[in-house]
matplotlib code that plots the C-alpha trace (Angstrom):
import matplotlib.pyplot as plt

x = [-47.7, -49.8, -51.7, -55.5, -56.7, -55.6, -58.1, -58.0, -60.3, -59.8, -57.9, -57.0, -54.9, -54.1, -51.8, -50.2, -48.9, -45.6, -47.6, -46.7, -49.4, -49.6, -52.1, -52.5, -54.4, -54.9, -55.0, -56.0, -53.9, -54.8, -52.3, -52.8, -49.5, -48.4, -44.9, -45.7, -44.1, -44.0, -42.1, -44.9, -47.5, -45.9, -45.6, -49.4, -51.0, -52.9, -51.0, -49.4, -45.6, -43.1, -43.3, -46.9, -49.2, -52.1, -55.5, -58.5, -62.0, -62.6, -59.5, -56.2, -53.1, -50.2, -47.8, -48.3, -46.3, -45.9, -43.0, -43.4, -45.3, -45.6, -47.0, -48.2, -49.7, -53.2, -54.8, -55.4, -58.8, -59.7, -56.3, -55.9, -53.5, -54.7, -52.1, -52.7, -50.5, -50.2, -49.3, -48.1, -48.0, -46.1, -45.5, -44.1, -40.9, -39.7, -38.1, -36.2, -34.0, -34.4, -36.7, -39.0, -37.1, -39.1, -41.8, -41.6, -39.9, -42.0, -43.3, -39.8, -38.8, -42.0, -41.3, -41.2, -37.9, -36.6, -35.0, -32.7, -30.2, -27.7, -25.3, -21.6, -18.7, -15.6, -12.5, -11.6, -9.1, -10.5, -11.1, -11.9, -13.1, -10.2, -9.7, -8.4, -5.7, -6.3, -9.1, -9.3, -12.8, -14.0, -16.7, -13.9, -12.7, -14.3, -15.9, -13.1, -12.1, -8.6, -6.9, -6.9, -3.7, -1.7, -1.2, 1.9, -0.2, 1.1, -1.0, -1.1, 1.0, -0.5, -3.8, -6.4, -9.1, -12.8, -15.7, -18.0, -21.3, -23.1, -26.3, -26.1, -29.0, -29.5, -32.2, -32.5, -34.4, -34.7, -33.9, -34.3, -30.9, -27.7, -26.6, -22.9, -22.0, -24.4, -23.5, -19.8, -20.2, -22.5, -20.7, -18.7, -20.8, -23.1, -26.6, -26.7, -30.3, -32.6, -33.4, -35.8, -35.9, -32.1, -30.3, -27.6, -24.3, -25.9, -26.3, -23.5, -23.8, -21.0, -21.6, -23.7, -23.6, -25.6, -25.9, -27.5, -30.4, -32.9, -36.6, -38.7, -38.7, -34.9, -35.0, -32.1, -32.8, -30.5, -31.0, -29.2, -28.3, -27.6, -25.8, -25.9, -24.2, -25.5, -23.0, -21.9, -23.5, -27.1, -29.4, -30.0, -26.5, -24.3, -22.4, -19.9, -16.5, -12.8, -11.1, -7.4, -5.1, -3.5, 0.1, 3.4, 7.1, 7.4, 5.8, 5.2, 7.5, 7.1, 5.5, 8.5, 8.3, 10.7, 11.6, 10.0, 12.6, 11.7, 13.4, 17.0, 17.3, 15.6, 13.1, 9.8, 9.4, 5.8, 3.9, 3.6, 0.3, -0.1, -2.2, -4.5, -1.7, 0.6, 2.8, 3.5, 1.9, 4.4, 5.5, 3.5, 0.4, 0.9, 1.4, -2.0, -3.4, -3.8, -4.8, -6.6, -8.7, -9.6, -12.7, -12.7, -16.1, -17.0, -18.3, -22.1, -24.4, -28.1, -28.8, -32.3, -30.5, -30.6, -34.3, -34.9, -38.4, -39.0, -40.3, -38.0, -38.9, -41.2, -41.4, -40.0]
y = [118.2, 116.5, 113.4, 114.0, 110.8, 107.3, 104.6, 100.8, 99.0, 95.3, 92.7, 89.1, 86.6, 82.9, 80.5, 77.1, 74.0, 75.7, 78.1, 81.1, 83.7, 86.3, 89.2, 91.7, 95.0, 97.1, 100.9, 103.5, 106.7, 109.8, 112.6, 115.9, 116.2, 114.1, 114.4, 112.8, 109.4, 106.3, 108.2, 110.7, 107.9, 105.7, 108.7, 109.1, 109.8, 106.6, 104.2, 101.5, 101.8, 99.0, 97.3, 98.3, 95.5, 94.2, 95.9, 95.7, 96.4, 94.3, 92.2, 92.8, 90.6, 91.9, 89.2, 90.1, 93.1, 95.0, 93.4, 95.1, 97.9, 98.2, 101.3, 101.2, 104.0, 102.9, 105.8, 109.5, 111.0, 114.6, 116.0, 113.4, 110.5, 107.2, 104.8, 101.4, 100.3, 96.6, 96.2, 92.8, 91.6, 88.5, 86.4, 83.0, 80.9, 81.9, 85.2, 87.2, 85.8, 82.3, 83.5, 85.7, 88.9, 89.6, 91.1, 94.5, 95.6, 94.6, 91.5, 90.3, 90.4, 88.6, 85.7, 82.4, 80.9, 77.9, 74.9, 72.4, 69.8, 67.1, 64.6, 65.5, 63.1, 64.0, 61.7, 60.7, 58.2, 54.7, 53.7, 50.3, 48.9, 47.9, 46.6, 49.2, 48.3, 51.4, 51.4, 55.2, 56.5, 60.0, 61.7, 63.1, 59.6, 58.4, 55.0, 52.5, 53.7, 53.7, 54.2, 51.0, 49.0, 46.3, 42.8, 44.0, 46.6, 49.6, 52.4, 52.6, 55.5, 57.4, 56.3, 54.5, 57.0, 56.4, 58.8, 59.9, 61.2, 64.2, 65.9, 69.5, 71.9, 75.5, 78.1, 80.8, 84.1, 87.6, 90.0, 93.8, 94.3, 92.6, 91.6, 91.0, 91.3, 88.5, 86.3, 86.6, 85.7, 82.7, 81.2, 78.1, 77.8, 74.9, 75.1, 75.7, 74.6, 72.2, 73.6, 72.0, 68.9, 68.4, 68.1, 70.4, 70.6, 68.8, 71.7, 74.0, 77.2, 76.8, 79.7, 82.7, 84.1, 86.9, 89.2, 92.5, 92.8, 95.5, 95.3, 97.0, 100.2, 100.1, 99.3, 97.0, 93.7, 90.8, 87.1, 85.4, 81.7, 80.1, 76.8, 74.3, 71.0, 68.2, 66.3, 62.8, 59.9, 59.5, 62.5, 61.5, 61.6, 63.0, 66.1, 68.3, 67.6, 67.1, 63.9, 63.8, 61.1, 62.2, 61.6, 63.5, 63.2, 64.4, 63.5, 65.1, 63.7, 65.4, 68.3, 68.7, 68.2, 65.3, 63.7, 60.2, 57.5, 54.0, 50.6, 50.9, 54.5, 55.8, 58.5, 57.3, 57.8, 59.0, 60.6, 58.3, 57.7, 59.7, 59.2, 61.7, 62.9, 63.6, 60.6, 58.0, 54.6, 51.8, 49.9, 46.9, 49.0, 50.6, 47.1, 46.3, 49.3, 51.6, 54.9, 58.0, 60.0, 63.6, 65.4, 69.1, 70.6, 73.7, 76.9, 76.9, 79.8, 80.6, 80.1, 81.5, 84.9, 84.4, 84.9, 81.5, 79.8, 77.5, 74.8, 72.9, 73.6, 76.5, 79.6, 82.0]
z = [-85.2, -82.5, -81.6, -81.9, -80.3, -79.2, -78.5, -78.1, -80.5, -80.0, -77.9, -78.3, -76.3, -75.7, -73.9, -74.6, -72.8, -72.1, -69.8, -72.0, -72.3, -75.0, -75.2, -78.0, -78.2, -81.3, -81.0, -83.5, -83.1, -85.2, -85.9, -87.6, -89.5, -92.4, -91.1, -87.8, -87.7, -85.4, -82.7, -82.3, -82.5, -79.9, -77.6, -77.6, -74.2, -73.0, -75.2, -73.0, -72.7, -72.6, -69.2, -68.5, -67.3, -69.3, -68.8, -71.1, -70.0, -66.9, -67.5, -65.8, -65.6, -63.6, -64.9, -68.5, -69.6, -72.8, -74.7, -78.0, -79.8, -83.6, -85.4, -89.0, -91.1, -92.3, -94.2, -94.5, -93.7, -94.0, -93.1, -90.5, -90.6, -89.1, -87.6, -86.0, -83.2, -82.2, -78.5, -77.4, -73.8, -72.8, -69.7, -69.0, -68.8, -72.2, -71.5, -68.9, -66.1, -64.6, -61.9, -63.9, -64.4, -67.5, -65.2, -63.8, -60.5, -57.6, -59.3, -60.3, -56.7, -55.7, -58.1, -56.1, -55.2, -57.2, -55.6, -57.3, -56.2, -57.2, -55.8, -55.8, -55.3, -53.3, -53.3, -49.7, -48.3, -48.1, -44.5, -43.1, -39.8, -37.6, -34.0, -31.7, -29.2, -27.2, -24.7, -24.6, -25.4, -25.9, -28.0, -30.2, -31.3, -34.5, -34.9, -35.2, -38.6, -39.9, -43.3, -45.3, -44.7, -46.5, -45.1, -43.2, -41.4, -43.2, -44.6, -48.4, -49.6, -51.2, -49.5, -51.6, -52.6, -53.1, -54.0, -51.2, -52.2, -50.7, -51.5, -52.7, -53.3, -54.3, -53.6, -56.2, -55.5, -56.9, -54.1, -54.0, -52.4, -51.4, -47.9, -48.4, -44.7, -43.6, -46.5, -45.9, -42.2, -42.8, -45.8, -44.6, -41.4, -40.5, -39.0, -35.3, -35.0, -36.9, -40.3, -42.9, -40.8, -40.9, -37.6, -36.2, -38.1, -41.1, -43.5, -44.6, -46.7, -49.2, -51.6, -52.4, -56.0, -57.5, -60.5, -61.2, -63.6, -64.5, -64.9, -67.5, -65.4, -65.2, -61.5, -60.4, -58.7, -57.8, -58.8, -55.9, -55.6, -52.2, -52.3, -49.5, -48.8, -46.6, -44.5, -45.6, -43.8, -42.7, -42.5, -38.8, -37.5, -40.3, -39.4, -41.2, -39.7, -40.5, -39.2, -38.6, -37.3, -34.0, -35.0, -35.4, -35.2, -31.7, -28.3, -25.0, -22.2, -18.9, -20.6, -23.0, -26.7, -27.5, -30.8, -31.3, -31.5, -32.6, -32.9, -33.9, -32.7, -35.8, -36.4, -37.9, -41.7, -41.3, -38.4, -35.4, -33.7, -30.4, -27.3, -25.7, -23.4, -26.3, -25.7, -28.4, -28.7, -28.3, -31.4, -30.3, -29.9, -33.3, -34.9, -33.3, -35.1, -32.1, -33.5, -32.2, -34.7, -33.8, -35.1, -35.9, -36.4, -38.4, -36.8, -36.4, -37.2, -37.3, -41.0, -40.6, -40.8, -44.5, -44.4, -45.9, -46.0, -43.0, -45.3, -47.6, -51.2, -50.3, -52.5, -49.9]

ax = plt.figure().add_subplot(projection="3d")
ax.plot(x, y, z, "-o")
ax.set_aspect("equal")
plt.show()
């Protein structure tokens, strides 16, 4: 019960417009026992195993790996049993994970990153340009924008909503290991420095997702998807921020928090606009649409800690 010899006798191959390449080699394996079957034959020394890369004569292709082997008994010769084994090598987009996990260990990790993107819509309160009564100015006041109001000067309740579009893109890459600590810290942060040509605070890491897969050598690797969101507005000056109307039901008077009382000795039905010093705007000022909008910015971080390519769309 033994393999006498195993030799490759021919090879063939081809590709197509889908960039899928297939190679085949034909081996002749001779055994000395009639009871030897395909298990013994496929275990022959020298016969390529599943996951091995293509090699024939002077030709090698590290991206084509053995995807199947088929053993067939051909004939008996002088107490020897001759088997033929067809070995098929494959590579291309048609198998494995989305980044090329069909290739073996190191090559799977070396597969280039894939970039994709789309526009997403977020419903936000409709704002309109309005004259400001207040002459206060600060970098934290937004550009003369206020919630849309009716002809009586009241904000619509609930506010009128409209979609605001932002660009979202993903970077997908096979990685040899996970870095959960870094990803946890950076998710939800915006870029502290210029990245891919986008200015500071324009790019936010919103999500990192991954899965575990195994290559043909049963080594684990991790297809990871990084999701980024560009700030609304222009690429030049758009930043990720949260805007809030500086308003409430109480005001600061002499450093003390005091309930706001309006005409008729009543409490306002909705939060009342406040000034920078915490005091209330007068009713006349509010009727003239005096409002103070505050901006709250997200924490920044050096997103280069993700190990991303320096060029947008690069393969990593």
